[in-house]
C-alpha positions as CSV (number, residue, x, y, z in Angstrom):
1,M,61.5,109.6,120.8
2,A,62.6,106.0,121.1
3,A,64.4,106.2,117.8
4,R,66.6,108.9,119.2
5,N,68.0,106.6,121.8
6,R,68.9,103.9,119.3
7,R,72.5,103.7,118.3
8,M,73.2,104.2,114.6
9,M,76.1,101.8,114.6
10,S,76.5,98.7,116.8
11,E,79.6,98.6,119.1
12,N,80.7,95.4,117.2
13,L,80.6,97.2,113.8
14,K,82.6,100.1,115.2
15,A,85.1,97.8,116.7
16,E,85.5,95.9,113.5
17,I,86.0,99.1,111.5
18,A,88.5,100.4,114.1
19,K,90.5,97.1,113.8
20,E,90.5,97.5,110.0
21,L,91.7,101.0,110.2
22,G,94.4,100.2,112.9
23,V,92.9,102.4,115.7
24,Y,91.4,99.6,117.8
25,D,94.2,99.6,120.4
26,V,93.5,103.3,121.1
27,V,89.8,102.6,121.5
28,K,90.4,99.5,123.7
29,N,92.9,101.2,125.9
30,E,91.7,104.8,126.0
31,G,88.2,104.9,124.6
32,W,86.7,106.6,121.6
33,G,87.4,110.0,123.1
34,S,91.1,109.5,122.4
35,V,90.7,108.7,118.7
36,S,91.6,111.6,116.5
37,S,88.8,113.4,114.6
38,R,90.4,112.3,111.3
39,D,90.2,108.6,112.3
40,C,86.7,109.0,113.6
41,G,85.8,110.5,110.2
42,R,87.4,107.5,108.6
43,V,85.3,105.1,110.8
44,V,82.1,107.0,109.7
45,Q,83.2,106.8,106.1
46,K,83.7,103.0,106.3
47,A,80.3,102.6,108.0
48,I,78.6,104.6,105.2
49,E,80.3,102.4,102.6
50,F,79.2,99.3,104.5
51,A,75.6,100.6,104.7
52,E,75.6,101.5,101.0
53,R,76.8,98.0,100.0
54,S,74.2,96.4,102.3
55,M,71.4,98.4,100.8
56,A,72.6,97.6,97.3
57,N,72.6,93.9,98.1
58,Q,69.1,94.1,99.5
59,Q,67.8,95.7,96.2
60,K,69.2,92.8,94.1
């Protein structure tokens, strides 16, 4: 049950990805609810890429 309450992505990671994708101003000013579904999908895609790279580096 405790695992359900844990966030999958840290707020810092989400903010860094949002900055990289150019949507951080929307997040900062209006919150994540104002970010388009397409941009949220891009954030998730970047986070998955980051996790995959991280896992690959751990296996080396």
